[in-house]
N, C-alpha and C positions, 0 to 999 in steps of 0.2 A: 567521076565524082570521087574525091578523096575522102579519107576518114574524117578530116577536119571540116568538110563541107556538109556532113550529115547533120540533120536537124534533130535535136534532142527534145522530146516532149516534156511537158510539165511533170514534175515528180509528185506523186500523190502525197497527201499530208500524212497518211498512215503508213507510208513506206518506211521500212527499217533498213537503213544502210549501215554497214559495218563502220565503226569508228565515229558515227554521228549520234549525238544525243538529242532527243526531242527538246525543242525550245519552249513549247507551251503545252499545257494539258488540254485535252478536249473540253469543250464547254460543258458537256454533260457530266464529266468526271469532276470538274471544278464545282459544279452545282451540288454534287453529292458530298464532296469533302468539306465544303464551307460550313454547313450546319454542324457537322461533327466537330470541326475545330472550334466553333462557337460554343458548343456544349462543353467541350473539354476546357476551354478557357474559363467558362462560367463556373465549372466545378472547382477548378484550381483557385478561383477567387473565393468561393465558398469555404474551401479548406483553409485558405490563408486567413480568412475572417474568423473562423472558429479558433484557429491557433492564436490569433491576436487577442481574441476575447478571453481565452484561458489565461494567457500571460497577463492580461489586464486585471483579471480577478485576483491573481496571485499578488501582483504589485499593489492593488488597492488594499487587500487584506494586510499586507506587510506594512504599508505606509500608515494605515489606520491604527494597527497595533502599536507601532513605534510612537506615533504621536500621542496615543492614549496612555501608553505604559511608561514612557520615559520620565514624565514629570514626577510620578510617585517614587520611582527609583532614585531620582535626583534629590527629592525631598527627604526620603527616609535614609538614603545612603546605600550605595551598592553592597557594601560589606554587611551592613545590618540586615538588608533585605534578603540577600542570597544566602548568608551564612548564619542568620539568626535562628535560634531554636524555639522561639516562642511566638505563637500567633494568637493575639488577643485584639481583634479588630474593633470590638465593641466595649472594651474596658475604659475606665476613666482616663488611664494613660495607655493608649493603644500601642501595641507592638506588632510589627509586621515582619516576622522572620519566617521564611518559607523553606528553610533547609529540611524540616521533616517532610514536607510535601515532595520536594525533589527526590530525596532518598527513597521515600515510599514508592513513587512512580518508577524509579529505576529498579528497585528490588521487585516490585510487582510485575513489571514488564519482563525483566530478566527471568523470573520464575515461570511466567506464562510461556515464554519462548523456550525455556529448557524442557518444559513438558509438552507443549503443543507442536513445536517444530519436528522433533523426531517422530512423534505419532503421525502427524500430518504427512511428512515426507515419506515414511514407509507405507502409509496407506495409499499415497499417490503412486508409488512404484508398484504396489500390489495391483491396484486397479488398472494401471496402464499396461503392465507387462505380464503379470502372473495370474490374475484372477480369472476363473472360468466365466464365460459370458453370462450364465444365469446368475451367478453370485454377484458379478459386477452390476448387473441390471437391478439388483436389490440394494446394494451398498451405495451406488452413485446417487440415486434419488434421495436416499436418506441424508447424504452429505449436503446435497442441494437444499433439502428441507431445513437443515441447521442454519444455512445462510439466510433463510427467509424468516426465522424466528426473531421477533423484536427484542431489543435489549432489555426492556422492562420485564419480559417473560423470563429471560435468563435470571434477572435479579430476583423475581418473585419466587421462582423455583429454588434458587440458592438460599433465599431468606427462610423459606418454609421447610426445606428438606436438608440442605447442606449445613446451614448454621446450627440447627439443633443437633444434627449428627456429630459435628465437630465438638460441640459443647459436651455431649455425653461421652464421646470417645476419649477425649483428652482431659475430662473433668475440669472444665473451665467455667468461670462465672458467666462468661458471655462468649458465644461461639463466633460472633461477628469479628473477623480478624483479617489480617493480611493473607493468611493461608487460604481462607475461603475465596478472597478476591483473586488469588493466583489460579485456583482451580476453575473458577468461573471464566476468567479471561482465557485460560488454556483451551477450554471448550469453544469459546466464541471465535478464536482465531483459526480453528481447524478448517472450516469451509474454504476460507481464502487460500490457505496453504495447499490443501488437497486439490482444489479445482485448478488453480493456476499451474501447480507443479505437474499435475496429470496432463494438462494440455501441452505443456512444454515437452514432456516425455513422449507423448504420442506424435509430436512433430519431428522427432529424430528419424532420419531416413532409415528404412529397414536394411539398406545395404551395409550400414555400419555394424549392425548386430550380426548379420549373416557372415561378414568378413571375420568378426571376432570368433564366432562359432566355428568357422572353417579352420581357424588357426588352433583350435583345440580348447578354447575357453569354455567353461560351463555357462549355463544360462545366468546364474547368480553373478558370476564374475562379469559377464557381458553387461548385465543391468547396471552394476555399480561402477564399472571401470570404463564403459563405453557410452551407454545411454545417459547416465547421470552427468558426466562431464560435458557431453554435447548439449545438454539442456540446462546447464548451470545458470545461464542468464535468466531463464524463466523461473527457475527455482529460487534464485536470489530475489527476483521481483515478488514472488509469493511471500518470502520472509519479510520483505519491506512492508508489504500490505498487512501482514500479521502484526508487525511491530506497530504500525500506524493505528490499527484498530485497538490493540491492547493499551497503548499509552493514551489514546484519545477517548476511551470509553468512560462514561460518567454515570449513567443511570443504573446499570447493573452493579457497578462497584459501590455506589453510595448505599445500596440496599444490603450488601453483605460484608462491607469492610468496617462498619461502625461509625465512620465519619467523625472521628475525634483526632484533633491535631496533636498526636503523640509522635515521638521519634519511632521509627519503624521497628517492630518486633514481629516475629512470625505469628504469634498467637495473641496479639493485642490489637485493639481497635485503632485504625489509622485513617488518614485522609490523603487522597491523591491530589495532584495538581488540578485535574478536571473537576473532581468533586468539591474542591475548595471554591472554585468559580461558580459551580452550579448551586451550591448550598447557600451562598451569601449574596449573589448578585440580585436576587429578587427583592431584598429589603435594604440594600445599600443605597444611601441617599445620593441623588444625582449630583455629580461634581465633587463629592466628598473624597477625602483621602482614602477611605476604604474602597470606594468604587474604582479609583485610579489604581490602587494596589491590586485589585482583582484583574484589571486590564494588564497590569505588569506580570501577573502570574500567567495570563494567556500568552503574553509575549515570550516569556521564558519557555512555555510549553511549545510554542511555535518554533522557536530557535532550536529547541532540543530535538524536535522531529526533523528539522532541516539538517542538523548536524549528523543525525543517524543516517539519513539518506546519503549525505555526502560521503561519510565513512564507508558505507556498504558499496556505493558505486565505485569509489576509488579502489577498494579491495577487489572488486569484481574486475575492473579494468587491469589491475596489476596481475591478477591471475590469468587473464586472457593474454597479456603480453608474454608471461612466462611460458 
Protein backbone atom coordinates (compact mmCIF):
# COMPACT_ATOMS: atom_id res chain seq x y z
CA UNK A 1 0.00 0.00 0.00
CA UNK A 2 1.48 3.24 -1.08
CA UNK A 3 1.14 6.59 0.63
CA UNK A 4 -1.45 7.67 -1.93
CA UNK A 5 -3.66 4.69 -1.05
CA UNK A 6 -3.88 5.57 2.63
CA UNK A 7 -7.30 6.61 3.82
CA UNK A 8 -7.53 9.95 5.51
CA UNK A 9 -10.18 10.24 8.20
CA UNK A 10 -12.49 13.19 8.61
CA UNK A 11 -10.89 16.33 9.99
CA UNK A 12 -12.44 17.49 13.26
CA UNK A 13 -14.25 20.78 13.12
CA UNK A 14 -12.20 22.21 15.95
CA UNK A 15 -8.87 21.14 14.48
CA UNK A 16 -6.47 24.00 13.88
CA UNK A 17 -4.35 23.50 10.80
CA UNK A 18 -1.58 25.95 9.97
CA UNK A 19 -2.49 28.34 7.20
CA UNK A 20 -6.21 27.60 7.40
CA UNK A 21 -8.77 30.01 8.88
CA UNK A 22 -12.03 28.82 10.38
CA UNK A 23 -14.88 29.38 8.00
CA UNK A 24 -17.63 29.61 10.60
CA UNK A 25 -17.96 30.27 14.30
CA UNK A 26 -19.41 27.63 16.54
CA UNK A 27 -23.12 27.94 17.15
CA UNK A 28 -22.68 28.61 20.87
CA UNK A 29 -20.25 31.49 20.25
CA UNK A 30 -22.55 32.99 17.63
CA UNK A 31 -25.44 32.87 20.10
CA UNK A 32 -23.30 34.65 22.70
CA UNK A 33 -22.11 37.42 20.38
CA UNK A 34 -25.40 38.19 18.65
CA UNK A 35 -27.07 39.75 21.77
CA UNK A 36 -23.95 41.87 22.35
CA UNK A 37 -24.06 43.13 18.79
CA UNK A 38 -27.74 43.91 19.11
CA UNK A 39 -27.15 45.87 22.32
CA UNK A 40 -24.23 47.73 20.73
CA UNK A 41 -26.26 48.68 17.69
CA UNK A 42 -29.14 49.74 19.89
CA UNK A 43 -26.91 52.02 21.95
CA UNK A 44 -25.40 53.49 18.80
CA UNK A 45 -28.91 54.29 17.60
CA UNK A 46 -29.71 55.92 20.96
CA UNK A 47 -26.56 58.06 20.82
CA UNK A 48 -27.32 59.07 17.25
CA UNK A 49 -30.87 60.00 18.21
CA UNK A 50 -29.68 62.12 21.14
CA UNK A 51 -27.21 63.93 18.89
CA UNK A 52 -29.88 64.60 16.28
CA UNK A 53 -32.25 65.89 18.96
CA UNK A 54 -29.60 68.32 20.21
CA UNK A 55 -28.94 69.58 16.70
CA UNK A 56 -32.69 69.85 16.14
CA UNK A 57 -33.12 72.03 19.22
CA UNK A 58 -30.37 74.37 18.06
CA UNK A 59 -31.87 74.62 14.57
CA UNK A 60 -35.36 75.19 15.98
CA UNK A 61 -34.17 78.00 18.27
CA UNK A 62 -32.16 79.57 15.46
CA UNK A 63 -35.03 79.48 12.97
CA UNK A 64 -37.55 80.75 15.53
CA UNK A 65 -35.37 83.70 16.55
CA UNK A 66 -34.63 84.59 12.94
CA UNK A 67 -38.29 84.49 11.92
CA UNK A 68 -39.33 86.45 15.01
CA UNK A 69 -36.53 89.02 15.03
CA UNK A 70 -35.90 89.88 11.39
CA UNK A 71 -39.25 91.72 10.82
CA UNK A 72 -38.52 94.31 13.53
CA UNK A 73 -34.98 94.88 12.28
CA UNK A 74 -36.31 95.33 8.75
CA UNK A 75 -39.00 97.76 9.89
CA UNK A 76 -36.81 99.82 12.21
CA UNK A 77 -33.71 99.64 10.03
CA UNK A 78 -30.53 97.74 10.83
CA UNK A 79 -28.49 100.92 11.37
CA UNK A 80 -31.03 102.58 13.67
CA UNK A 81 -31.59 99.34 15.56
CA UNK A 82 -27.98 98.30 16.10
CA UNK A 83 -26.35 101.73 16.42
CA UNK A 84 -29.14 103.83 17.88
CA UNK A 85 -28.38 105.21 21.34
CA UNK A 86 -31.95 105.71 22.58
CA UNK A 87 -34.37 103.02 23.70
CA UNK A 88 -37.88 104.33 24.34
CA UNK A 89 -40.21 101.49 23.45
CA UNK A 90 -43.29 102.92 25.21
CA UNK A 91 -42.96 106.58 24.14
CA UNK A 92 -45.42 108.34 21.85
CA UNK A 93 -42.79 108.12 19.15
CA UNK A 94 -40.94 104.91 20.09
CA UNK A 95 -37.24 104.51 19.45
CA UNK A 96 -35.48 101.18 19.39
CA UNK A 97 -31.73 101.72 19.56
CA UNK A 98 -29.87 98.90 21.32
CA UNK A 99 -26.28 100.15 21.15
CA UNK A 100 -26.27 100.89 24.93
CA UNK A 101 -27.37 97.30 25.60
CA UNK A 102 -24.71 95.84 23.30
CA UNK A 103 -21.87 97.90 24.77
CA UNK A 104 -23.05 97.22 28.33
CA UNK A 105 -23.11 93.46 27.69
CA UNK A 106 -19.64 93.60 26.14
CA UNK A 107 -18.15 95.67 28.95
CA UNK A 108 -19.85 93.66 31.67
CA UNK A 109 -18.80 90.31 30.21
CA UNK A 110 -15.24 91.51 29.59
CA UNK A 111 -14.95 92.84 33.14
CA UNK A 112 -16.27 89.61 34.63
CA UNK A 113 -13.86 87.57 32.52
CA UNK A 114 -10.90 89.78 33.48
CA UNK A 115 -11.66 89.17 37.16
CA UNK A 116 -13.11 85.68 37.13
CA UNK A 117 -10.83 83.85 34.69
CA UNK A 118 -7.49 84.50 36.47
CA UNK A 119 -8.99 83.72 39.88
CA UNK A 120 -10.77 80.59 38.65
CA UNK A 121 -7.80 79.36 36.62
CA UNK A 122 -5.30 79.77 39.45
CA UNK A 123 -7.73 78.14 41.86
CA UNK A 124 -8.07 75.16 39.51
CA UNK A 125 -4.27 74.80 39.25
CA UNK A 126 -3.99 74.98 43.01
CA UNK A 127 -6.68 72.37 43.64
CA UNK A 128 -5.46 69.99 40.92
CA UNK A 129 -1.72 70.17 41.57
CA UNK A 130 -0.57 72.00 44.68
CA UNK A 131 -3.29 71.90 47.34
CA UNK A 132 -2.88 69.60 50.35
CA UNK A 133 -5.57 66.91 50.36
CA UNK A 134 -7.25 68.23 53.52
CA UNK A 135 -7.43 71.78 52.20
CA UNK A 136 -8.64 70.61 48.79
CA UNK A 137 -11.37 68.59 50.51
CA UNK A 138 -12.67 71.85 52.01
CA UNK A 139 -12.24 74.19 49.03
CA UNK A 140 -13.67 71.85 46.38
CA UNK A 141 -17.11 71.43 48.02
CA UNK A 142 -17.26 75.19 48.56
CA UNK A 143 -16.72 75.76 44.82
CA UNK A 144 -19.39 73.18 44.01
CA UNK A 145 -21.75 74.92 46.42
CA UNK A 146 -21.28 78.17 44.52
CA UNK A 147 -22.47 76.41 41.37
CA UNK A 148 -25.68 75.34 43.10
CA UNK A 149 -26.70 78.77 44.38
CA UNK A 150 -29.61 80.19 42.33
CA UNK A 151 -29.07 83.37 40.36
CA UNK A 152 -31.71 85.24 42.33
CA UNK A 153 -29.76 84.61 45.53
CA UNK A 154 -26.64 86.16 43.99
CA UNK A 155 -28.75 89.13 42.95
CA UNK A 156 -30.38 89.44 46.38
CA UNK A 157 -27.04 89.39 48.21
CA UNK A 158 -25.61 91.85 45.71
CA UNK A 159 -28.58 94.18 46.10
CA UNK A 160 -28.58 94.07 49.91
CA UNK A 161 -24.81 94.02 50.57
CA UNK A 162 -22.78 95.01 47.52
CA UNK A 163 -24.89 97.90 46.20
CA UNK A 164 -25.00 99.81 49.53
CA UNK A 165 -21.28 99.18 50.06
CA UNK A 166 -20.41 100.61 46.63
CA UNK A 167 -22.68 103.59 47.26
CA UNK A 168 -20.98 104.40 50.55
CA UNK A 169 -17.46 103.65 49.35
CA UNK A 170 -17.56 105.80 46.21
CA UNK A 171 -20.08 108.38 47.50
CA UNK A 172 -22.62 107.70 44.75
CA UNK A 173 -26.30 108.62 44.73
CA UNK A 174 -27.12 105.03 43.75
CA UNK A 175 -24.86 102.02 44.09
CA UNK A 176 -26.62 99.94 41.42
CA UNK A 177 -24.15 100.14 38.55
CA UNK A 178 -22.12 98.30 35.95
CA UNK A 179 -19.38 97.85 38.54
CA UNK A 180 -21.67 95.84 40.83
CA UNK A 181 -22.85 93.73 37.89
CA UNK A 182 -19.25 92.93 36.94
CA UNK A 183 -18.43 91.78 40.48
CA UNK A 184 -21.53 89.60 40.74
CA UNK A 185 -20.91 88.02 37.32
CA UNK A 186 -17.25 87.39 38.20
CA UNK A 187 -18.34 85.38 41.24
CA UNK A 188 -21.02 83.52 39.30
CA UNK A 189 -18.65 82.24 36.60
CA UNK A 190 -16.06 80.93 39.06
CA UNK A 191 -17.60 77.46 39.59
CA UNK A 192 -17.69 76.66 35.86
CA UNK A 193 -14.12 77.76 35.29
CA UNK A 194 -12.72 76.03 38.38
CA UNK A 195 -14.54 72.72 37.94
CA UNK A 196 -13.89 72.21 34.22
CA UNK A 197 -10.29 73.46 34.38
CA UNK A 198 -9.50 71.25 37.37
CA UNK A 199 -10.91 68.20 35.61
CA UNK A 200 -8.82 68.96 32.52
CA UNK A 201 -5.66 69.40 34.59
CA UNK A 202 -6.20 66.16 36.49
CA UNK A 203 -6.56 64.32 33.18
CA UNK A 204 -3.01 65.23 32.12
CA UNK A 205 -0.83 62.07 32.28
CA UNK A 206 1.51 62.00 35.23
CA UNK A 207 4.35 60.95 32.90
CA UNK A 208 4.44 64.44 31.37
CA UNK A 209 5.10 66.06 34.72
CA UNK A 210 7.61 63.42 35.80
CA UNK A 211 9.59 63.94 32.59
CA UNK A 212 9.62 67.69 33.14
CA UNK A 213 10.78 67.30 36.73
CA UNK A 214 13.46 64.84 35.62
CA UNK A 215 14.84 67.46 33.23
CA UNK A 216 15.34 69.89 36.10
CA UNK A 217 12.18 72.01 35.95
CA UNK A 218 10.59 73.15 39.18
CA UNK A 219 7.06 72.16 40.13
CA UNK A 220 5.65 75.60 39.29
CA UNK A 221 7.36 75.56 35.90
CA UNK A 222 5.99 72.08 35.28
CA UNK A 223 2.46 73.14 36.16
CA UNK A 224 2.39 76.17 33.87
CA UNK A 225 4.62 74.96 31.01
CA UNK A 226 3.60 71.30 30.80
CA UNK A 227 0.30 70.62 32.52
CA UNK A 228 -1.53 73.77 31.47
CA UNK A 229 -0.62 73.53 27.76
CA UNK A 230 -1.64 69.87 27.77
CA UNK A 231 -5.02 70.77 29.28
CA UNK A 232 -5.63 73.92 27.23
CA UNK A 233 -8.66 72.51 25.42
CA UNK A 234 -10.49 71.88 28.69
CA UNK A 235 -9.43 75.25 30.08
CA UNK A 236 -10.69 76.97 26.92
CA UNK A 237 -13.99 75.11 27.28
CA UNK A 238 -14.31 76.40 30.84
CA UNK A 239 -13.74 79.97 29.64
CA UNK A 240 -16.41 79.54 26.96
CA UNK A 241 -18.83 78.28 29.62
CA UNK A 242 -17.97 81.25 31.82
CA UNK A 243 -18.55 83.70 28.99
CA UNK A 244 -21.85 82.03 28.16
CA UNK A 245 -23.10 82.34 31.72
CA UNK A 246 -21.86 85.92 32.11
CA UNK A 247 -23.45 87.20 28.92
CA UNK A 248 -26.64 85.19 29.39
CA UNK A 249 -27.38 86.06 33.02
CA UNK A 250 -30.46 88.20 33.60
CA UNK A 251 -31.98 87.85 37.08
CA UNK A 252 -28.91 88.68 39.16
CA UNK A 253 -27.87 91.50 36.82
CA UNK A 254 -31.27 93.16 36.81
CA UNK A 255 -31.12 93.42 40.63
CA UNK A 256 -27.69 95.08 40.88
CA UNK A 257 -27.22 97.02 37.62
CA UNK A 258 -30.09 99.51 37.95
CA UNK A 259 -31.84 98.46 34.71
CA UNK A 260 -31.72 101.90 33.07
CA UNK A 261 -31.07 102.25 29.33
CA UNK A 262 -27.98 104.46 29.61
CA UNK A 263 -24.76 104.38 27.68
CA UNK A 264 -22.38 102.24 29.74
CA UNK A 265 -20.36 103.86 32.50
CA UNK A 266 -18.65 102.03 35.34
CA UNK A 267 -20.62 103.68 38.16
CA UNK A 268 -23.93 104.42 36.44
CA UNK A 269 -27.11 102.37 36.16
CA UNK A 270 -27.15 100.30 32.97
CA UNK A 271 -29.19 97.67 31.17
CA UNK A 272 -27.86 94.49 29.56
CA UNK A 273 -29.24 92.70 26.51
CA UNK A 274 -30.71 89.99 28.71
CA UNK A 275 -32.29 92.39 31.18
CA UNK A 276 -33.84 94.39 28.35
CA UNK A 277 -35.73 91.29 27.20
CA UNK A 278 -36.62 90.14 30.72
CA UNK A 279 -37.88 93.51 31.93
CA UNK A 280 -40.20 94.34 29.02
CA UNK A 281 -41.38 91.04 27.57
CA UNK A 282 -44.02 90.59 30.29
CA UNK A 283 -46.01 93.68 29.30
CA UNK A 284 -45.23 93.92 25.57
CA UNK A 285 -48.38 93.57 23.46
CA UNK A 286 -48.51 90.39 21.41
CA UNK A 287 -47.51 91.06 17.82
CA UNK A 288 -46.50 94.67 18.51
CA UNK A 289 -43.31 96.26 17.26
CA UNK A 290 -42.03 96.34 20.83
CA UNK A 291 -42.35 92.58 21.20
CA UNK A 292 -40.74 91.99 17.82
CA UNK A 293 -37.87 94.32 18.82
CA UNK A 294 -37.37 92.26 21.98
CA UNK A 295 -37.12 89.12 19.85
CA UNK A 296 -34.57 90.99 17.73
CA UNK A 297 -32.53 91.69 20.88
CA UNK A 298 -32.63 87.97 21.67
CA UNK A 299 -31.43 87.24 18.12
CA UNK A 300 -28.53 89.67 18.51
CA UNK A 301 -27.61 88.04 21.82
CA UNK A 302 -27.77 84.58 20.26
CA UNK A 303 -25.55 85.63 17.35
CA UNK A 304 -23.15 87.33 19.75
CA UNK A 305 -22.68 84.12 21.76
CA UNK A 306 -22.21 82.09 18.58
CA UNK A 307 -19.58 84.55 17.36
CA UNK A 308 -17.66 84.28 20.63
CA UNK A 309 -17.70 80.48 20.43
CA UNK A 310 -16.47 80.49 16.84
CA UNK A 311 -13.64 82.92 17.63
CA UNK A 312 -12.45 80.97 20.67
CA UNK A 313 -12.62 77.63 18.84
CA UNK A 314 -10.66 79.02 15.90
CA UNK A 315 -8.00 80.43 18.21
CA UNK A 316 -7.79 77.11 20.01
CA UNK A 317 -7.37 75.15 16.77
CA UNK A 318 -4.76 77.61 15.55
CA UNK A 319 -2.83 77.20 18.79
CA UNK A 320 -3.03 73.42 18.43
CA UNK A 321 -1.67 73.55 14.88
CA UNK A 322 1.24 75.71 15.98
